[in-house]
C-alpha positions in Angstrom: 10.2 9.8 -18.9 7.1 8.5 -20.1 3.4 7.3 -19.2 4.6 3.7 -20.4 7.6 4.5 -17.4 4.6 4.8 -14.7 4.5 1.8 -12.0 1.5 0.0 -11.6 -0.6 -1.0 -8.6 0.1 -4.5 -7.7 -3.7 -6.2 -7.0 -4.4 -9.5 -6.8 -1.3 -10.7 -9.4 -2.0 -8.2 -11.8 -0.1 -4.7 -12.7 -3.2 -2.6 -12.9 -3.6 1.4 -14.0 -4.1 3.5 -11.5 -7.6 5.1 -11.0 -6.1 8.1 -9.8 -3.3 9.1 -12.2 0.5 9.2 -11.4 2.5 11.5 -9.0 6.4 11.9 -8.8 8.8 10.6 -6.6 11.7 13.5 -6.1 15.2 12.7 -5.3 15.6 14.4 -1.8 19.3 15.0 -2.7 18.8 17.3 -6.0 15.2 17.8 -6.6 15.6 15.0 -9.4 12.2 13.3 -10.0 13.0 9.7 -9.6 9.8 7.9 -10.9 6.0 8.2 -11.6 4.1 6.7 -8.6 0.3 5.1 -8.8 -2.3 7.2 -6.9 -4.9 4.4 -5.9 -8.6 4.7 -5.6 -10.6 4.2 -3.3 -12.5 1.4 -5.4 -9.0 0.0 -6.0 -7.9 -0.2 -2.9 -10.9 -2.0 -1.4 -10.8 -4.3 -4.2 -7.1 -5.0 -3.2 -8.2 -6.3 -0.1 -11.1 -8.2 -1.5 -8.6 -10.1 -3.3 -6.2 -10.8 -0.2 -9.7 -11.9 1.5 -10.1 -14.2 -1.4 -6.9 -16.1 -1.2 -6.4 -16.1 2.7 -8.1 -19.6 2.9 -6.2 -21.3 0.1 -2.8 -19.4 1.6 -3.3 -20.0 5.3 -3.5 -23.9 4.7 -0.7 -23.8 2.2 2.2 -26.2 3.5 4.6 -23.9 5.8 7.6 -25.7 3.2 6.1 -24.0 0.8 5.6 -20.1 1.7 9.4 -20.6 3.3 10.3 -22.1 -0.2 8.6 -18.7 -2.0 10.1 -16.3 0.9 13.8 -17.9 0.1 13.2 -17.2 -3.8 12.1 -13.7 -3.6 15.2 -12.9 -1.4 17.3 -14.7 -4.0 15.8 -12.4 -6.3 16.1 -9.2 -4.3 19.8 -10.4 -3.8 20.3 -11.0 -7.8 19.4 -6.8 -8.6 20.7 -5.7 -5.1 22.3 -2.8 -6.8 20.0 -1.5 -9.0 17.3 -1.4 -6.3 19.9 0.1 -3.8 20.4 2.7 -6.3 16.6 3.3 -6.7 16.1 3.2 -3.0 19.2 5.9 -2.3 17.5 8.4 -5.0 13.9 7.7 -3.4 15.0 8.6 0.3 18.4 10.4 0.3 20.0 7.6 2.3 23.7 8.0 1.9 24.9 4.2 -0.3 25.9 2.4 2.7 22.8 3.0 4.4 21.1 2.2 1.0 22.8 -1.3 0.3 23.4 -2.3 3.9 20.5 -0.8 6.3 18.0 -0.9 3.5 18.0 -3.3 0.7 20.4 -6.4 2.8 18.2 -6.1 5.4 15.5 -6.8 3.5 17.1 -9.5 2.0 18.0 -10.5 5.4 14.6 -10.4 6.9 13.1 -12.3 4.0 15.8 -15.0 4.6 14.8 -15.3 8.6 11.1 -15.5 7.9 11.4 -18.2 5.6 12.9 -20.0 8.2 10.1 -18.9 10.7 7.6 -20.4 8.3 9.5 -23.5 9.4 8.9 -22.7 13.4 6.3 -24.7 15.2 3.1 -23.4 16.0 1.5 -25.7 17.9 2.6 -26.4 21.7 1.1 -29.6 24.0 -0.3 -28.4 27.0 0.2 -30.2 30.6 -3.4 -32.5 31.0 -5.3 -31.9 33.9 -7.8 -33.9 35.6 -10.8 -32.9 36.2 -12.4 -33.5 39.6 -15.2 -36.3 39.6 -18.8 -34.9 37.9 -22.4 -35.7 38.7 -21.5 -39.0 37.5 -18.9 -39.8 39.2 -16.1 -40.2 36.4 -13.2 -38.0 36.4 -11.4 -37.1 32.9 -8.2 -35.9 31.7 -8.2 -33.3 30.1 -5.5 -32.5 27.2 -5.1 -29.5 25.6 -3.2 -27.8 22.8 -2.0 -23.9 22.3 -2.0 -23.4 18.6 -0.8 -20.4 16.5 -3.1 -19.1 13.9 -2.9 -16.5 11.3 -5.0 -13.7 11.5 -6.2 -13.0 8.6 -6.0 -10.2 5.9 -3.4 -7.7 7.3 -2.9 -4.0 6.1 0.8 -3.0 6.2 1.5 0.6 5.8 5.3 1.3 6.4 7.4 4.5 6.9 9.2 6.3 4.6 12.5 6.2 6.5 13.0 2.8 5.2 11.4 1.7 2.1 13.0 -1.8 2.2 13.3 -3.0 5.7 10.3 -1.7 7.1 8.0 -3.2 5.4 10.1 -6.6 4.7 10.0 -6.4 8.9 6.5 -6.2 8.1 5.3 -8.1 4.8 7.7 -11.6 5.5 6.7 -12.7 9.0 2.8 -12.2 8.1 3.4 -14.4 4.9 5.2 -16.6 7.0 2.5 -17.2 9.2 -0.5 -17.5 6.6 -1.8 -14.3 6.1 -2.4 -11.9 3.6 -1.4 -8.7 3.1 -2.3 -5.3 1.6 0.6 -2.9 1.6 0.2 1.1 1.7 3.8 2.1 1.5 4.8 5.9 2.1 3.7 8.3 -0.7 7.4 9.8 -0.6 9.6 6.5 -1.8 6.9 4.0 -3.0 8.4 2.4 -5.6 10.9 0.5 -3.6 8.1 -1.9 -2.2 6.8 -2.0 -5.5 10.1 -3.3 -6.5 9.8 -5.9 -3.0 6.3 -6.9 -5.1 8.1 -8.1 -8.3 10.8 -10.1 -6.3 7.2 -12.1 -4.7 5.4 -12.2 -8.0 8.2 -13.8 -9.6 9.0 -15.6 -7.1 5.5 -17.4 -7.5 3.4 -16.1 -4.6 -0.3 -16.5 -5.6 -2.3 -14.3 -6.9 -4.0 -11.7 -4.2 -1.9 -12.8 -1.5 0.0 -9.7 -2.0 -1.0 -6.5 -3.0 0.8 -3.1 -3.2 -1.2 0.1 -3.6 0.4 3.3 -3.3 -1.2 7.3 -3.1 -0.5 11.0 -1.6 -4.3 11.0 -0.1 -5.5 10.7 3.0 -8.4 8.4 1.3 -5.9 6.0 0.1 -4.6 5.0 4.0 -8.2 5.2 5.1 -9.5 2.6 2.6 -6.8 0.1 3.5 -7.4 0.5 7.4 -11.2 0.5 7.0 -12.1 -1.9 4.8 -14.2 -4.6 6.4 -11.8 -7.3 4.5 -9.2 -6.3 6.8 -8.3 -8.5 10.1 -5.0 -6.5 11.1 -3.5 -3.3 11.0 0.5 -3.3 11.1 1.8 0.7 10.9 4.9 2.4 11.2 5.1 6.0 11.2 3.9 8.9 13.5 2.3 8.8 16.8 -0.7 11.0 15.2 -1.2 9.3 12.6 -1.1 6.3 14.7 -3.8 7.3 17.1 -6.1 7.9 13.8 -5.7 4.1 13.0 -6.5 3.0 16.1 -9.1 4.6 16.4 -10.5 3.6 12.8 -9.6 0.1 14.2 -11.6 0.4 17.0 -14.9 0.1 15.0 -14.5 -3.1 14.4 -12.0 -4.6 16.8 -9.4 -5.0 13.9 -5.9 -6.6 15.8 -3.1 -3.3 15.3 0.7 -3.3 15.5 1.9 0.2 16.2 5.3 1.2 16.1 5.1 4.7 16.4 7.5 7.8 17.8 10.4 8.3 20.0 12.4 10.9 21.6 15.2 8.1 23.0 16.9 8.9 26.3 20.5 8.6 26.4 21.4 8.7 30.1 25.1 9.4 30.1 26.6 8.9 33.9 29.2 10.3 35.8 31.0 7.5 35.1 30.5 6.7 31.5 33.1 6.3 29.0 32.5 9.6 27.1 34.4 8.4 23.6 31.7 5.5 23.4 28.8 7.7 24.0 29.5 10.3 21.7 30.1 7.4 18.9 26.5 6.3 20.1 25.0 9.8 20.4 26.6 10.6 16.7 24.9 7.9 15.3 21.4 10.5 15.8 22.9 12.8 13.2 24.4 10.4 10.1 21.7 7.5 10.5 19.1 8.6 7.8 19.8 12.2 8.8 18.5 11.8 12.2 15.1 10.4 10.8 14.5 7.5 12.7 12.5 6.6 16.0 15.2 4.6 17.7 17.6 7.4 17.8 19.3 8.8 21.2 18.2 12.3 20.6 17.8 13.2 24.1 20.6 13.1 26.0 20.5 13.2 29.7 24.2 13.9 31.1 25.9 14.1 34.9 27.0 17.5 35.5 29.9 16.5 36.0 30.7 15.2 32.5 28.4 17.5 30.6 30.8 20.2 29.2 33.4 17.1 28.3 30.3 15.6 26.6 29.4 18.6 24.8 32.8 19.6 23.6 33.6 15.7 22.1 30.1 15.9 20.4 30.9 19.3 18.6 34.5 17.5 17.6 32.6 14.4 16.6 30.2 16.9 14.4 33.2 18.7 12.8 34.1 15.4 10.8 31.2 14.8 9.6 30.7 15.3 6.0 27.1 16.9 4.7 26.2 16.4 1.1 25.3 14.2 -1.7 24.8 10.9 -0.7 25.9 9.1 -3.8 29.2 10.8 -3.4 32.1 9.2 -1.1 32.5 10.5 1.9 29.4 11.7 2.8 27.9 11.1 6.1 24.9 12.9 6.4 22.7 13.0 3.3 19.2 15.4 3.2 15.6 14.6 5.0 12.9 13.5 3.0 11.5 16.7 1.9 11.1 20.2 1.8 8.2 20.4 4.2 10.1 17.9 6.4 13.1 20.5 6.0 11.3 23.5 6.8 9.8 21.7 10.0 13.1 20.4 11.8 14.7 24.4 11.1 11.7 25.4 12.7 12.1 23.2 16.0 16.0 24.5 15.6 14.8 28.1 15.7 12.2 27.3 18.9 15.2 25.6 20.4 17.1 29.0 20.5 13.6 30.7 21.3 13.4 28.2 24.1 16.5 29.5 25.8 19.0 26.5 24.3 22.2 26.8 23.0 23.0 26.0 19.5 26.4 24.3 20.1 26.7 22.9 16.7 25.1 23.4 13.3 21.8 25.4 12.6 22.8 27.1 9.8 21.2 25.4 6.5 24.4 23.7 4.6 24.0 24.2 0.7 25.0 21.2 -1.3 26.5 21.3 -5.0 24.1 23.6 -6.9 22.2 24.3 -3.9 19.2 22.0 -4.6 18.2 19.0 -1.9 16.6 19.2 1.2 19.8 19.4 3.6 19.4 20.1 7.5 23.3 20.8 9.3 23.3 18.4 12.1 22.7 20.6 15.3 23.5 19.9 19.0 21.3 22.0 21.5 22.6 22.4 24.6 21.5 23.7 27.9 18.0 22.3 27.7 15.7 21.7 30.4 13.2 19.4 30.3 9.9 22.0 29.8 11.3 22.6 26.6 9.1 21.8 23.1 12.6 20.7 21.9 13.2 18.4 24.1 9.3 17.0 24.5 8.5 16.5 20.7 9.9 14.8 18.1 11.9 16.5 15.9 12.9 13.6 13.5 15.9 15.0 11.8 19.5 15.3 12.5 19.0 17.1 15.9 20.3 15.7 19.5 19.4 18.0 22.7 21.4 18.0 25.9 19.9 18.0 29.2 21.9 18.2 32.4 21.5 16.2 35.8 22.9 16.8 38.8 23.1 14.3 42.3 25.8 11.5 43.4 25.0 7.6 44.1 21.3 6.8 44.4 20.6 10.1 44.1 21.8 11.1 40.4 20.0 8.2 39.7 17.0 9.1 40.2 17.2 12.6 39.1 18.3 10.5 35.4 15.5 8.2 35.8 13.1 10.7 36.5 13.9 12.8 33.3 14.3 10.4 31.3 10.7 8.7 32.0 9.6 12.2 32.1 8.6 11.7 28.4 5.3 10.9 26.5 7.1 8.7 24.4 9.1 5.2 25.2 10.8 3.6 22.0 14.4 3.1 22.8 16.8 4.5 26.1 20.3 4.3 26.5 22.6 4.1 29.6 26.0 4.7 29.4 28.3 3.4 32.5 30.8 1.9 34.0 29.7 -0.1 36.2 27.7 -2.3 34.6 25.6 -3.4 37.5 24.7 0.3 37.7 23.9 0.4 34.1 21.6 -2.1 34.3 19.8 -1.2 37.5 19.2 2.3 35.9 18.5 0.5 32.7 15.3 -1.7 34.5 13.9 1.5 35.7 13.6 3.4 32.5 9.9 3.4 30.8 11.0 1.8 27.3 10.4 -0.8 25.3 13.9 -1.2 24.7 17.2 0.0 26.3 20.6 -0.2 24.8 23.3 -0.4 28.2 26.8 0.9 26.9 25.3 0.4 22.8 23.2 1.4 20.0 23.3 -2.1 18.8 20.6 -4.2 18.5 19.6 -7.9 18.8 17.5 -8.5 16.0 15.7 -11.4 17.8 15.0 -9.4 20.8 11.6 -7.8 21.1 10.9 -4.8 19.3 7.9 -2.2 20.7 7.3 0.8 22.7 6.2 1.9 25.8 3.7 5.2 26.1 2.7 6.8 22.8 5.7 4.9 20.7 3.7 2.1 20.1 1.4 -0.7 20.7 2.8 -4.5 20.4 6.0 -6.4 20.2 7.8 -7.9 16.7 11.4 -8.5 15.4 12.3 -12.3 15.7 9.9 -14.5 16.6 7.5 -11.8 18.2 6.9 -10.5 14.8 5.5 -14.4 14.4 3.5 -14.0 17.4 1.9 -10.6 16.7 0.8 -11.8 13.2 -0.9 -14.7 14.4 -4.0 -15.6 16.6 -3.5 -17.6 19.7 -6.0 -20.6 19.7 -6.8 -23.0 22.2 -7.8 -26.2 21.4 -9.1 -28.5 24.4 -10.2 -32.3 24.5 -11.1 -35.4 27.3 -9.3 -38.5 26.9 
């Protein structure tokens, strides 16, 4: 690999040499070098924000049909380059081929299509007129009112490493549809896919400055993208700790925020649950991005009467999960993103053992191929209690903890809800019960932004976001359009 192969930054409609040189992007499956990513300087991040601010006035006044056409053309280009870009996503993230194709590039395409249509959704709504009382001159008046959604301005989009297509697409596409301009700061582990997205938008004809992409491993790059006086809003997906720091910086200038942060999803399994269905749902934690997903049901709260059978079924399910090279046929669980993260996940497994949890399955480091790559065995920790750190903290790997609960009828529901809500997180939780009325009753009591009832599926038009330390705001579907807009009221007398 030569300097000629190295990626450039995308600023103001131009491909620019990075001020901080390049660094290697490593394939977590075999530790080979995927490519060279650019390290932006602080000055270049500021240039990107300035370019976005300069393009905002024109882009925000561009006809919705024109914005929609650009987003649609970008989706066409992504579809045209689908296979090579899916291969790149697989190499950068270590996701199995099916996930790289369907849940990464595939979702990226669908989100650009969705928000091309979103650009055409009404942004004005007439409100019922009101008649005022007679004033000092003895004359009443009729006040009309209009509710208008205006773009926020320049949006910094800081994206997560677990999905370098769906995540940035879910930020960039609705932001552009609403007339905002963006500065994208991709995760340092896998930024190359985000630059492909920029290539698609550039070829689709997005005006200079409307989209800018700056990458880097240094904290300074992210800080500059948040702190710039040209930035009006920050949309962030990542850890709660980093989100708290961003919120502090945004607070100084009252920047708008959209935060999707950590999760420790509670999976409540009632005594009348379909255990096979629950096992299938919980089992996705191990296979989907190797547990590197904040929406996963990683914290199982199971009624004592089904506890042993559930564990038996989960261990049987895990026995058939192939851990291996994500490019190989039949692989279900690929690597985690880095050696450091592998060590972190393994340290939690050891911590669980010391805290008194029993390892019902996994716990070892699997050897794949020639022994290279960052693999973690799918691990099931049982006989846990809610005071254990492995139960309370987000592990972000293929590890599930199981906590039993007791009680019959209402007392059982109360105990399940108490355990589920005894958490700093509240992104997505789940309930499995054979009684739908009971399941919905429990679901409504859970302090989570979303609840799956007998399913882990998500409706992509439903609002998405978290309670407590799991985030601020809601997006997905029309809610993403709302998130990247400000509400303005225009009142007049008739």
